[in-house]
C-alpha positions in Angstrom: 69.8 64.1 139.0 71.8 61.3 137.5 74.0 59.4 140.0 77.3 60.2 138.2 76.4 63.9 138.2 75.5 63.8 141.9 78.9 62.1 142.6 80.6 64.9 140.6 78.9 67.6 142.7 79.8 65.8 145.9 83.4 65.4 144.8 83.6 69.1 143.8 82.2 70.1 147.2 84.7 68.0 149.1 87.6 69.4 147.0 86.5 73.0 147.8 86.2 72.1 151.5 89.7 70.7 151.4 91.0 73.8 149.7 89.4 76.0 152.3 90.9 73.9 155.1 94.3 74.2 153.4 94.0 77.9 153.1 93.3 78.2 156.8 96.2 75.9 157.6 98.7 77.6 155.4 97.5 81.1 155.8 96.8 83.8 153.3 100.3 85.0 152.9 101.6 82.1 150.7 100.9 81.7 147.0 101.0 78.2 145.3 103.0 79.7 142.5 106.8 79.9 142.2 109.1 81.2 144.9 109.1 84.8 143.6 105.2 84.9 143.7 105.1 84.2 147.5 104.6 86.7 150.2 105.3 87.0 153.9 103.1 88.5 156.6 104.8 89.6 159.8 103.2 90.5 163.1 104.2 93.6 165.0 103.4 94.0 168.7 102.8 97.8 168.6 102.4 100.5 166.0 105.5 102.4 164.9 106.2 105.9 166.0 107.6 106.5 162.4 108.5 104.3 159.5 111.5 106.5 158.7 114.5 105.2 160.7 116.3 108.6 160.6 113.4 110.1 162.6 112.9 107.5 165.3 114.5 104.4 166.7 112.8 101.1 167.7 112.0 97.6 166.5 108.8 98.4 164.6 110.3 101.4 162.9 113.4 99.5 161.7 111.4 96.4 160.7 109.3 98.4 158.2 111.7 101.1 157.4 114.6 98.9 156.3 112.4 97.3 153.7 111.3 100.6 152.1 114.5 102.6 152.4 118.1 101.5 151.5 121.3 102.6 153.2 124.7 103.1 151.7 125.9 99.8 153.2 124.3 96.5 154.2 125.4 95.1 157.6 125.7 91.3 157.4 126.3 88.6 159.9 129.6 87.4 158.4 132.3 88.6 160.8 135.0 88.4 158.1 133.1 90.8 155.9 130.6 92.7 158.1 129.5 95.1 155.4 128.4 94.6 151.8 127.8 97.3 149.1 124.2 98.6 148.8 123.7 102.1 147.4 127.4 102.6 147.8 129.6 100.4 145.6 132.8 101.1 147.5 134.1 103.3 150.4 137.4 104.3 151.8 138.8 106.3 154.8 141.5 108.9 154.3 144.9 108.5 156.0 143.8 110.8 158.9 140.6 108.8 159.4 138.4 111.8 159.5 137.0 111.7 155.9 135.0 108.8 154.6 134.4 108.7 150.8 131.6 106.7 149.1 131.1 105.8 145.5 127.4 105.8 144.7 125.6 103.4 142.4 124.6 104.8 139.0 121.6 102.5 138.4 119.6 103.0 141.6 116.0 104.4 141.4 113.5 105.6 144.0 110.1 104.1 144.0 108.8 107.0 141.9 111.4 106.1 139.3 113.6 109.1 139.9 117.3 108.3 140.1 119.2 108.3 143.4 121.8 111.0 143.3 124.7 112.2 145.5 122.5 115.2 146.4 119.9 112.8 147.8 122.7 111.1 149.8 124.0 114.4 151.2 120.4 115.5 152.0 119.7 112.2 153.9 122.9 112.5 156.0 122.0 116.0 157.0 118.4 115.0 157.7 119.5 112.2 160.0 121.9 114.7 161.8 119.0 116.9 162.5 116.3 114.4 163.6 117.8 111.1 164.7 117.6 110.6 168.5 121.2 109.3 168.6 122.4 112.9 168.4 125.9 112.3 170.0 127.2 110.1 167.2 125.7 112.3 164.4 127.3 115.4 166.0 130.7 113.9 165.0 129.9 114.7 161.3 131.1 118.1 160.3 129.7 118.2 156.8 129.1 116.3 153.6 130.9 117.2 150.4 129.7 116.3 146.9 132.9 115.4 145.0 131.3 114.6 141.6 128.2 113.0 140.1 128.8 109.7 141.9 131.1 110.4 144.8 130.5 112.0 148.2 132.7 112.6 151.1 131.7 112.7 154.8 134.0 114.9 156.9 134.1 114.3 160.6 135.1 116.9 163.2 138.1 114.8 164.2 139.5 111.3 163.5 137.0 108.7 164.6 136.8 105.0 164.9 135.3 103.1 162.0 131.7 104.3 161.9 130.5 102.3 158.9 127.5 101.1 161.0 126.1 104.6 160.8 125.7 104.5 157.1 123.1 101.6 157.1 119.4 102.0 156.6 118.8 101.7 160.4 120.4 105.1 161.0 120.8 106.9 157.7 118.2 105.7 155.2 118.6 107.4 151.8 115.6 109.6 151.2 114.6 111.4 148.0 115.2 115.1 148.5 112.4 116.1 146.2 109.9 114.2 148.5 111.2 115.0 152.0 113.0 118.4 151.8 109.9 120.2 153.2 109.1 117.5 155.7 109.6 118.3 159.4 109.2 115.2 161.6 108.6 117.4 164.7 105.5 118.9 163.0 102.5 117.2 164.6 100.0 118.9 162.4 101.2 118.1 158.8 101.5 114.4 158.1 104.5 112.8 156.5 104.6 112.3 152.8 103.7 109.0 151.3 106.8 106.9 151.8 109.2 106.8 148.9 112.5 105.0 149.1 114.9 102.9 147.0 114.5 99.7 149.0 113.5 96.3 147.8 109.8 96.9 148.7 107.5 99.9 148.0 104.5 100.8 150.2 101.2 100.2 148.4 98.7 100.4 151.3 99.1 101.9 154.7 96.5 101.9 157.4 98.4 103.7 160.2 98.7 101.7 163.3 97.1 98.6 161.7 98.5 97.4 158.4 101.6 98.2 156.3 101.4 96.5 152.9 104.6 96.4 150.8 105.1 95.0 147.3 108.3 94.1 145.4 109.9 97.1 143.7 110.6 95.9 140.2 113.1 98.7 139.7 115.3 97.6 142.6 118.9 98.0 141.8 120.0 94.5 142.6 118.9 92.1 139.8 116.7 89.2 140.9 115.9 90.7 144.2 113.8 90.8 146.3 112.8 87.1 146.4 109.4 87.7 147.9 106.6 89.4 146.0 105.6 91.4 149.0 105.7 91.8 152.8 102.7 92.8 155.0 103.2 94.0 158.5 100.1 93.7 160.8 99.9 95.4 164.2 98.5 93.7 167.2 98.3 95.8 170.3 97.2 92.9 172.5 100.0 90.4 172.9 97.5 87.6 173.4 96.3 88.1 169.8 99.7 87.1 168.4 99.2 83.5 169.2 95.9 83.2 167.5 97.1 85.2 164.5 99.9 82.7 164.0 97.8 79.6 164.8 95.1 80.4 162.3 97.4 81.7 159.5 96.6 85.4 159.7 100.4 85.9 159.9 103.4 83.9 159.0 106.1 85.2 161.4 106.6 86.9 164.7 109.9 88.2 165.9 111.3 89.5 169.2 109.4 87.0 171.3 111.0 87.1 174.7 108.8 85.5 177.3 109.9 81.9 178.1 106.4 80.8 178.7 105.2 82.6 175.6 107.8 80.8 173.5 106.7 77.4 174.8 103.1 78.2 173.9 104.0 79.1 170.3 106.0 75.9 169.9 102.7 74.0 170.4 101.4 75.2 167.0 102.0 72.5 164.4 104.6 73.4 161.9 106.3 76.2 163.9 110.0 76.8 163.4 111.9 78.6 166.1 115.0 80.6 165.4 117.4 82.1 168.1 119.8 83.6 165.6 119.9 87.2 164.5 119.7 88.9 167.9 123.1 88.4 169.5 124.7 91.3 167.5 122.0 93.7 168.8 123.3 93.4 172.4 120.0 93.7 174.2 120.1 95.5 177.6 117.1 95.5 179.9 117.1 98.0 182.8 115.0 100.0 185.2 116.0 103.6 184.8 115.4 106.6 187.1 114.5 110.1 186.1 117.4 112.0 187.8 115.4 115.2 187.7 113.0 113.7 190.2 114.0 115.0 193.7 114.3 111.5 195.2 116.5 110.2 192.5 118.8 113.2 192.6 120.1 111.6 195.8 122.7 108.9 194.9 121.9 107.1 198.1 118.3 106.4 196.9 119.5 105.1 193.6 122.2 102.9 195.2 119.7 101.6 197.8 117.2 100.5 195.1 120.1 98.8 193.3 121.0 96.9 196.4 117.3 96.0 197.1 116.6 94.4 193.6 117.7 90.8 193.2 118.9 90.9 189.6 120.2 87.4 189.9 116.7 86.1 190.6 115.3 88.2 187.7 117.9 86.8 185.2 117.3 83.2 186.3 113.5 83.1 186.8 112.1 85.9 184.6 114.6 86.7 181.8 115.7 83.0 181.7 119.2 84.1 180.7 122.2 83.6 183.0 125.0 83.2 180.5 125.3 86.9 179.7 125.6 89.3 182.6 124.8 93.0 182.7 126.0 95.0 185.6 126.5 98.3 183.8 126.3 100.0 180.4 128.2 97.2 178.6 127.1 93.5 178.3 129.7 91.0 179.3 129.9 89.8 175.7 130.8 93.2 174.4 134.5 93.5 173.2 134.6 96.9 175.0 133.6 95.4 178.3 136.2 95.2 181.1 135.5 92.7 183.8 135.8 94.3 187.3 135.3 97.9 186.1 131.7 98.0 187.1 130.6 99.1 190.6 128.3 96.2 191.5 125.3 96.1 193.8 124.8 92.6 195.3 121.6 92.0 197.1 121.9 93.7 200.5 118.6 94.6 202.1 120.2 95.8 205.3 122.4 98.3 203.4 119.5 99.4 201.2 117.4 100.2 204.3 120.3 102.1 205.9 120.9 104.2 202.7 117.2 105.1 202.5 117.2 106.1 206.2 120.3 108.3 205.6 118.7 109.9 202.6 115.8 111.1 204.8 113.1 108.6 203.8 112.1 106.8 207.0 109.3 104.2 207.1 105.9 105.5 208.3 103.7 103.7 210.7 102.5 101.4 208.0 106.1 100.6 207.0 106.0 102.6 203.8 108.7 105.1 202.7 107.5 106.4 199.3 106.0 105.1 196.1 107.4 105.0 192.6 105.4 105.0 189.4 107.1 102.9 186.8 106.4 103.2 183.0 107.0 99.8 181.4 107.7 99.7 177.6 104.2 98.6 176.4 105.2 96.2 173.7 107.0 94.1 176.3 104.1 93.6 178.6 104.3 89.8 178.5 107.8 90.0 180.0 107.8 93.3 181.9 104.5 93.0 183.8 105.5 89.8 185.6 108.8 91.5 186.4 107.1 94.5 187.9 104.7 92.3 189.9 107.7 90.6 191.4 109.4 94.0 192.1 106.2 95.4 193.6 106.0 92.6 196.1 109.7 92.4 197.0 110.4 96.1 197.3 107.4 96.8 199.4 108.3 94.0 201.8 112.0 94.5 202.0 112.5 98.3 201.9 109.0 99.8 202.1 109.0 101.2 198.6 105.7 100.8 196.7 105.6 100.4 192.9 102.6 101.3 190.7 102.4 100.9 186.9 99.9 100.9 184.0 99.3 98.0 181.6 97.2 99.9 179.1 99.2 102.7 177.6 100.2 102.7 173.9 103.7 103.1 172.6 103.0 106.7 171.6 101.7 107.5 175.0 104.7 105.9 176.7 107.1 107.6 174.3 105.6 111.0 175.1 105.9 110.6 178.8 109.4 109.2 178.8 110.9 111.3 176.1 109.4 114.5 177.6 110.8 113.6 181.1 107.3 113.3 182.5 108.0 110.1 184.4 109.6 108.8 187.7 111.1 105.5 186.5 110.9 103.4 183.3 111.4 99.8 182.5 112.9 99.5 179.1 115.3 97.6 176.9 117.7 99.0 174.3 120.2 97.8 171.8 124.0 98.1 172.0 124.3 98.2 168.1 127.8 96.6 168.2 129.6 99.8 169.0 129.4 102.2 172.0 129.4 105.3 169.8 126.0 104.3 168.6 124.6 102.2 171.4 126.0 103.8 174.6 127.0 107.4 174.2 123.4 108.4 173.4 122.3 107.2 176.9 124.8 108.9 179.0 126.3 112.0 177.3 124.6 115.2 178.7 124.5 116.7 175.2 122.0 114.0 174.3 119.5 115.1 176.9 116.9 116.0 174.2 113.4 116.6 175.2 110.9 114.8 173.0 113.5 112.3 171.6 112.9 108.8 172.6 115.9 106.5 173.5 118.2 109.4 173.8 119.5 110.3 177.3 116.2 109.7 179.0 117.4 109.6 182.6 118.7 113.1 182.3 122.1 111.7 183.4 124.8 114.5 183.6 128.3 113.7 184.7 131.0 116.1 183.2 133.7 113.4 183.8 131.7 110.9 181.8 131.2 113.4 179.1 134.9 114.0 178.8 135.7 110.3 178.7 133.0 109.7 176.0 134.3 112.6 174.0 137.8 111.2 174.2 136.6 107.7 173.2 134.8 109.2 170.2 138.1 110.5 168.7 140.3 107.5 169.7 140.9 105.2 166.8 142.9 102.5 168.6 140.6 99.7 170.0 142.9 99.1 172.9 142.9 102.7 174.0 139.1 103.0 173.5 138.5 99.9 175.7 140.6 101.5 178.5 138.6 104.6 178.3 135.3 102.7 178.4 136.5 100.9 181.5 136.6 104.3 183.2 133.2 105.0 181.8 131.9 101.8 183.2 133.2 102.6 186.7 131.9 106.2 186.8 128.4 105.4 185.4 127.8 102.3 187.7 129.0 104.3 190.7 126.3 106.9 189.9 123.7 104.1 189.4 121.3 106.0 187.1 119.7 102.6 186.3 119.4 99.1 187.7 120.8 96.9 185.0 118.7 93.7 184.9 120.1 91.5 182.2 119.8 90.7 178.5 116.6 89.3 176.8 116.9 86.0 174.9 114.7 86.9 171.9 113.5 84.3 169.4 111.7 84.3 166.1 108.8 81.9 165.3 107.2 81.2 161.9 105.0 78.6 160.4 106.0 76.3 157.6 103.9 76.8 154.6 103.1 73.9 152.3 106.3 72.1 153.2 108.4 75.2 152.8 110.8 77.0 155.2 112.1 80.6 155.2 115.7 81.0 154.4 118.1 83.9 154.9 116.3 85.4 157.9 119.6 85.7 159.7 121.7 87.0 156.8 121.5 90.6 158.1 123.6 91.4 161.2 120.5 92.5 163.0 118.0 89.8 161.9 114.6 91.2 161.2 115.9 94.8 161.5 117.8 94.3 158.3 116.6 94.4 154.7 114.8 91.1 153.8 115.6 91.2 150.1 117.1 87.7 150.0 114.5 86.1 152.3 112.3 83.5 150.5 110.3 80.3 151.0 112.1 77.2 150.0 111.2 73.5 150.0 112.3 71.6 153.1 115.0 69.8 151.1 116.7 73.1 150.3 119.6 74.1 152.6 118.8 77.1 154.7 117.6 78.2 158.1 
């Protein structure tokens, strides 16, 4: 072989090797073409119970569902203008504040190229009323009225505070009636139809529980959007796999990371960008809740004793790593509806905790044990919740003679079945406040939302007629000042009953890897970060202003 030809082959081989190395370093999700040809791969830490947000709540459901389905409104992070038009071009309340009218776009199409109609909107609202786990807020809707070809009215049972949040894709995604009118989410035999929405991305390949591949919908009603050519969601049931997936370029982005040590580990990956924005509006509440149908937890003394026995200050400082925001009841201290001093608090008091357990009829046996509790930790938070439970298992057994047991291997669907069906003793969970108590708080404590089989409803089976009356009154009080005064009474009554031990808030972060000198922009444009439509998210060169 001539020397120049040999050198050519060697040079070609080296170029191919370098290209292979760059592919591993940058990951498969990024194209070298223009911005609109690039894609994004997002890791999920568990499989979704559903990808239709009107049938289930949860991070993974909303992450995927808000890309496929559009809402009437888009919640954004701008406090001066918190909502932007989406499928609705405009909206208005009547003078009595009990009818909300929407003007619907004329140019919107579903992914099967059928037009979005007011009949589809009416169907979607009724569908959410029937199946969404946040039943208390949906029960405020009396009916929908089609006014003409492009206008619809939503009539409430009485004047209500501004409930625009409800008409976002997180709660009422607009579904094509011709696809979903015969679909029953409670039917465990017949599968859901292939997903069809009007969002910026359409589903092209779904391997349930593993991969959800979406591609740009070219018929999207907002010109020039979405910026990305596609988004792929990959499910990793083992939290340890997330690090390797990001390190080796299998995924580009991971959201809702919450363990302090885990975050430090991810920052060791070259090119990683860390974002803390996009989560503060969610109002994350972490708590240990009791099943009040359990004979032990029917006794308020047992619940109050455990509240006194758990050192929540230690948990906030050493496990949650968040001490700025406190949580001593159903409202975070940062909520505009929170009233300082209204909560009944439970400072660490081991002597009082033991006395209350003795009075409740649970003396220590010869080995010092009173009883045991099986706790069901939310499985896609094992990295955070298992260390917390290990601490609680040690401290409660030593201080008050209560033993904890828990499993580390259940899936989200198994956990959901146990907790939603009431087949549990206690659960370790986190939930979102969603900016307004009507959506984020009423569902947890109103007795009408004790709904067997519905996850993240009133799972503790909490039932206090006084609290029901206060919540009902707050739901028809338009004045913010008057609502806050009512919620102060709610705070006091619920914390006195101690259906949960409120532990604190979780400081979530998002991490992603730069790709070929590009950063992601507009990740925090939506009010709820990754739980908002990502139609304006794109890769931009480092010199471009952005996140």
